[in-house]
C-alpha positions in Angstrom: -16.0 20.4 -91.3 -14.8 24.0 -92.1 -13.9 25.2 -95.4 -10.3 25.3 -96.7 -9.6 28.8 -97.1 -6.3 30.9 -96.6 -6.6 33.0 -93.4 -2.7 32.7 -92.2 0.4 32.9 -94.5 3.7 33.7 -93.6 6.6 33.0 -96.2 9.6 35.5 -95.7 12.3 35.6 -98.3 14.7 33.4 -96.4 12.4 30.5 -96.6 12.3 30.7 -100.4 16.0 30.7 -100.5 16.3 27.7 -98.1 14.0 25.7 -100.4 16.4 26.3 -103.2 19.4 25.7 -100.9 17.8 22.3 -100.0 17.3 21.4 -103.6 21.0 22.0 -104.4 22.5 20.2 -101.2 20.1 17.1 -101.2 22.5 15.2 -103.7 25.2 15.4 -101.1 23.3 13.7 -98.3 22.5 10.2 -97.6 19.6 10.4 -95.4 17.1 13.2 -94.1 16.1 13.6 -90.7 12.6 15.0 -90.7 11.9 16.6 -87.4 8.2 16.8 -86.4 6.7 18.4 -83.3 4.9 15.4 -81.5 2.1 17.6 -80.6 1.1 18.1 -84.2 3.0 15.7 -86.5 0.6 16.1 -89.6 0.6 19.8 -89.7 4.4 19.7 -89.5 4.8 18.0 -92.8 5.8 20.4 -95.6 4.5 19.4 -99.0 7.5 21.2 -100.5 9.9 19.0 -98.8 8.4 16.0 -100.6 9.6 17.6 -103.9 12.9 17.9 -102.5 13.5 14.5 -100.6 12.2 12.3 -103.7 13.8 8.8 -102.8 16.2 9.7 -100.0 15.8 7.7 -96.8 14.0 9.5 -94.3 14.2 9.2 -90.5 11.1 10.8 -88.9 12.1 12.4 -85.5 9.1 13.1 -83.3 10.5 15.8 -81.2 9.3 17.3 -78.1 7.7 14.1 -76.9 7.7 15.1 -73.3 4.9 17.5 -74.3 2.8 15.1 -76.1 0.5 12.1 -75.6 2.3 8.9 -76.0 -0.7 6.8 -77.3 -1.6 9.5 -79.8 2.2 9.5 -80.7 2.6 5.8 -81.1 -0.3 5.9 -83.6 1.3 8.6 -85.6 4.7 6.9 -85.7 2.8 3.9 -87.3 1.3 6.1 -89.8 4.5 7.6 -90.8 6.5 4.4 -90.9 4.9 3.2 -94.1 7.3 2.2 -96.7 9.9 1.1 -94.2 10.6 4.7 -93.0 12.0 4.8 -89.5 10.7 6.8 -86.7 12.1 7.7 -83.3 10.6 9.8 -80.5 13.0 12.4 -78.9 13.1 14.9 -76.3 16.0 17.0 -77.8 16.4 19.1 -74.8 17.4 16.0 -72.6 21.2 15.2 -73.0 22.4 11.9 -74.4 19.6 10.8 -76.5 21.3 11.9 -79.9 23.2 8.4 -80.0 19.9 7.0 -80.8 19.2 9.2 -83.9 22.8 8.5 -84.9 22.2 4.5 -84.8 19.1 5.0 -87.3 21.4 7.2 -89.5 23.8 4.4 -89.7 21.0 1.7 -90.1 19.5 3.7 -93.2 22.9 3.9 -94.7 24.0 0.5 -94.0 24.1 -0.4 -97.7 26.7 2.2 -98.5 28.7 1.5 -95.3 29.0 -2.1 -96.4 29.7 -1.4 -100.0 32.5 1.2 -99.0 33.7 -1.3 -96.2 34.3 -4.1 -98.9 36.8 -1.7 -100.6 38.6 -0.7 -97.4 37.1 2.7 -97.2 35.3 4.3 -94.2 32.2 5.9 -95.3 31.5 9.5 -94.7 27.7 9.8 -93.9 25.8 13.2 -94.5 22.3 13.8 -93.1 20.1 16.7 -93.9 18.0 18.1 -91.1 14.6 19.8 -92.0 11.4 20.6 -90.5 8.9 23.7 -90.0 10.1 26.5 -87.8 10.4 25.8 -84.2 10.1 22.2 -84.2 13.6 21.9 -82.5 15.9 21.1 -85.3 18.9 23.0 -84.2 18.4 21.7 -80.5 18.5 18.2 -82.1 21.9 18.9 -83.9 23.2 20.2 -80.6 22.1 17.1 -78.8 24.0 15.0 -81.6 27.1 17.1 -81.1 27.0 16.9 -77.3 27.3 20.8 -77.1 25.9 23.8 -78.5 27.0 24.3 -82.1 24.2 25.8 -83.8 21.7 28.8 -82.8 18.7 27.9 -81.0 15.4 29.9 -79.7 11.9 29.3 -78.9 10.6 31.5 -81.6 10.2 30.9 -85.5 13.0 31.9 -87.9 16.1 31.6 -85.7 18.0 29.7 -88.1 18.6 31.7 -91.4 21.1 29.8 -93.3 22.7 26.4 -93.8 25.2 25.3 -91.2 27.2 22.1 -91.6 28.5 20.4 -88.5 30.5 17.2 -87.8 29.5 15.1 -84.8 32.1 13.0 -82.8 31.4 9.9 -84.8 32.3 11.6 -88.1 28.8 11.8 -89.3 28.2 15.5 -90.9 25.0 17.1 -90.3 23.4 19.9 -92.4 21.1 22.2 -90.3 18.6 24.1 -92.4 16.2 27.1 -91.7 12.7 26.1 -90.5 10.6 26.3 -93.7 7.0 26.6 -94.3 5.3 26.5 -97.9 4.2 29.7 -100.1 0.4 29.2 -99.5 -1.7 27.1 -96.9 -4.5 25.5 -98.7 -5.9 24.2 -95.3 -6.6 26.6 -92.5 -6.8 24.0 -89.8 -3.0 23.2 -90.5 -2.0 26.9 -90.7 -3.8 27.4 -87.4 -2.2 24.5 -85.8 1.1 25.7 -86.9 0.5 29.0 -85.4 -0.3 27.5 -82.0 3.0 25.6 -82.0 4.9 29.0 -82.5 6.0 28.0 -86.3 4.5 31.3 -87.5 5.4 34.5 -86.0 3.1 36.2 -83.7 3.9 39.5 -85.4 1.9 38.5 -88.6 -1.0 37.1 -86.5 -4.0 38.3 -84.6 -3.0 36.6 -81.5 -6.2 37.4 -79.8 -8.3 35.6 -82.6 -5.7 32.7 -82.5 -6.0 32.3 -78.6 -9.9 32.1 -79.1 -9.6 29.4 -81.8 -7.2 27.7 -79.4 -9.8 27.5 -76.6 -12.3 26.2 -79.1 -10.0 23.4 -80.1 -8.9 22.4 -76.7 -12.4 22.2 -75.5 -13.1 19.8 -78.3 -10.2 17.5 -77.0 -11.0 18.0 -73.4 -12.2 21.1 -71.6 -10.6 19.8 -68.3 -7.3 20.8 -69.6 -8.4 24.3 -69.1 -10.2 23.8 -65.9 -7.3 22.1 -64.4 -4.7 24.7 -65.7 -6.6 27.9 -64.8 -8.8 26.6 -61.7 -11.9 27.7 -63.4 -15.4 26.0 -64.1 -16.6 25.4 -67.6 -20.3 24.7 -67.6 -22.5 23.6 -70.3 -23.6 26.5 -72.6 -20.3 28.4 -71.8 -19.3 30.3 -75.1 -15.6 30.9 -75.6 -15.8 34.3 -74.6 -17.3 33.2 -71.2 -14.3 30.8 -70.8 -11.8 33.5 -71.7 -13.5 36.0 -69.0 -13.2 33.1 -66.5 -9.4 32.7 -67.3 -8.8 36.6 -67.0 -10.8 36.6 -63.6 -9.0 33.6 -62.2 -5.4 34.9 -63.4 -6.3 38.6 -62.6 -5.6 39.6 -66.2 -7.6 42.8 -65.6 -7.6 46.4 -66.6 -8.2 49.5 -64.2 -11.8 49.5 -63.7 -12.1 45.8 -63.7 -12.3 45.0 -67.6 -10.8 41.9 -68.9 -7.2 42.4 -70.2 -7.8 40.1 -73.3 -4.4 41.0 -74.8 -2.5 39.8 -71.7 -4.7 36.8 -71.3 -4.4 35.5 -74.9 -0.8 35.9 -75.1 -0.5 33.9 -71.7 -2.6 31.0 -73.0 -0.6 30.6 -76.1 2.7 31.0 -74.1 1.6 28.4 -71.7 0.7 25.8 -74.4 4.0 26.5 -76.1 6.0 25.9 -72.8 4.1 22.6 -72.0 2.1 24.3 -69.1 -0.9 22.2 -70.1 0.9 18.8 -69.6 1.0 16.4 -72.5 -1.3 17.4 -75.2 -1.5 16.5 -78.9 -3.7 18.4 -81.0 -4.0 16.0 -84.0 -5.2 12.3 -84.2 -4.5 10.1 -87.2 -8.5 9.5 -87.1 -9.3 13.1 -87.4 -6.7 14.0 -90.1 -7.8 10.7 -92.1 -11.4 12.2 -92.0 -10.3 15.6 -92.9 -8.4 14.3 -95.8 -11.4 12.1 -97.0 -13.4 15.4 -96.9 -11.0 17.5 -98.7 -11.1 14.9 -101.6 -14.7 14.9 -101.7 -14.7 18.6 -102.1 -12.2 18.3 -104.9 -14.2 15.7 -106.8 
């Protein structure tokens, strides 16, 4: 098991401001919509959010479910549903699914709804949406609204400030910037977030990241690469050998026939982020439990 060491960090100023804003606004909301990328739910959990959320009800939204493996996601939903917390899967790019999330918002706030109803008052419900960059928060809100009310994009850091929007049923939703934490104490988590596009490529060595991605995918199932790039991977192939085969298969070549690694590495990460590998979940509950166990042993 690899050592915990910090190799990747990205915490621009707007994220620090976002955490302070959430601390201020949390008392105004009734429930938290915690958006997770279904391809790596554990890595999408920001430990700083726990300090902010405290005892507020949480609905975990497993987003981008169309890009993940159902069996693994089912196990993660069971993992996150402890303490009676609610979970729902979501492809927020598909229209009409926001009603399911809205239903869970009302369910989590049922006590408040009934209390005010007894007084003849219609409850106004407020939900805070949070998550790491590029997990699909703003797209989820647009789905809830039935139209584009927030700014979206397939890169980290699109939403920079808070945005309150009201959906047709009257529920008020607060969108927040995708936010990481000031320092990663686990390089595996940082690396996985980089794969997802939650960390800007501008602050990364994209080539090194793509090489690590190939290693991680091969540990899961080398056939994913074989099928995507129409290559053969034989026993004893090193990561560089696999990269060369992808370059040759996709004609990522420079003049003179040398491999164009820059182009190849960017393409590999882009393919993953856009679902070109099919349904792929990078983390399993069993693996993460083992990782956490080993981390505890090191601390002891």
